[in-house]
C-alpha positions as CSV (number, residue, x, y, z in Angstrom):
1,M,0.0,0.0,0.0
2,F,2.4,2.7,1.2
3,E,6.1,2.7,0.3
4,E,8.6,2.8,3.2
5,D,9.5,6.5,2.4
6,E,5.9,7.6,2.0
7,P,4.2,9.2,5.0
8,R,1.3,7.2,6.4
9,P,-2.0,8.9,6.9
10,D,-2.6,10.3,10.3
11,L,-4.5,7.6,12.2
12,R,-6.4,10.1,14.4
13,Y,-9.9,9.5,13.2
14,R,-13.0,11.7,13.3
15,I,-16.5,10.3,13.1
16,G,-17.8,10.4,9.6
17,E,-14.3,10.9,8.1
18,N,-13.7,9.6,4.5
19,L,-12.0,6.3,4.9
20,E,-10.8,5.9,1.3
21,S,-7.2,7.0,2.0
22,Y,-6.7,4.3,4.7
23,S,-5.1,1.0,3.9
24,V,-6.7,-2.3,5.0
25,V,-4.1,-2.6,7.7
26,D,-4.8,1.0,8.9
27,L,-8.6,0.3,8.8
28,E,-8.1,-2.9,10.9
29,E,-6.0,-0.9,13.4
30,L,-8.5,1.8,13.5
31,M,-11.3,-0.7,14.1
32,Q,-9.4,-2.3,17.0
33,N,-8.7,1.1,18.5
34,L,-12.4,2.1,18.2
35,E,-13.5,-1.2,19.8
36,A,-11.1,-0.6,22.7
37,E,-12.5,2.9,23.1
38,I,-16.1,1.6,23.1
39,G,-15.1,-0.8,25.9
40,R,-13.6,2.0,27.8
41,V,-16.7,4.1,27.4
42,K,-18.9,1.2,28.5
43,L,-16.8,0.8,31.7
44,E,-17.1,4.4,32.5
45,I,-20.9,4.4,32.0
46,D,-21.2,1.4,34.3
47,R,-19.0,3.1,36.9
48,K,-21.1,6.3,36.8
49,K,-24.4,4.3,37.0
50,G,-23.0,2.5,40.0
51,D,-22.1,5.9,41.6
52,L,-25.6,7.2,40.8
53,N,-27.3,4.1,42.2
54,A,-25.2,4.3,45.4
55,A,-26.1,8.0,45.8
56,E,-29.8,7.4,45.1
57,S,-30.0,4.6,47.6
58,L,-28.2,6.7,50.2
59,F,-30.7,9.6,49.8
60,L,-33.9,7.6,49.0
61,N,-33.5,5.3,52.0
62,K,-33.5,8.1,54.5
63,T,-37.1,7.9,55.9
């Protein structure tokens, strides 16, 4: 795809960006990075939901 002396495209990706300039290897790497980021986001959502549930139970059980 790219010769040794040719610069590779910047792999910083923006949602909706044209993917045509990416090689198959670059696209596979991008996909792995995006899947890892989705996992990281899901973990943070779960953590925040846990914090919210703990706070709600603390304040809602005061009767």
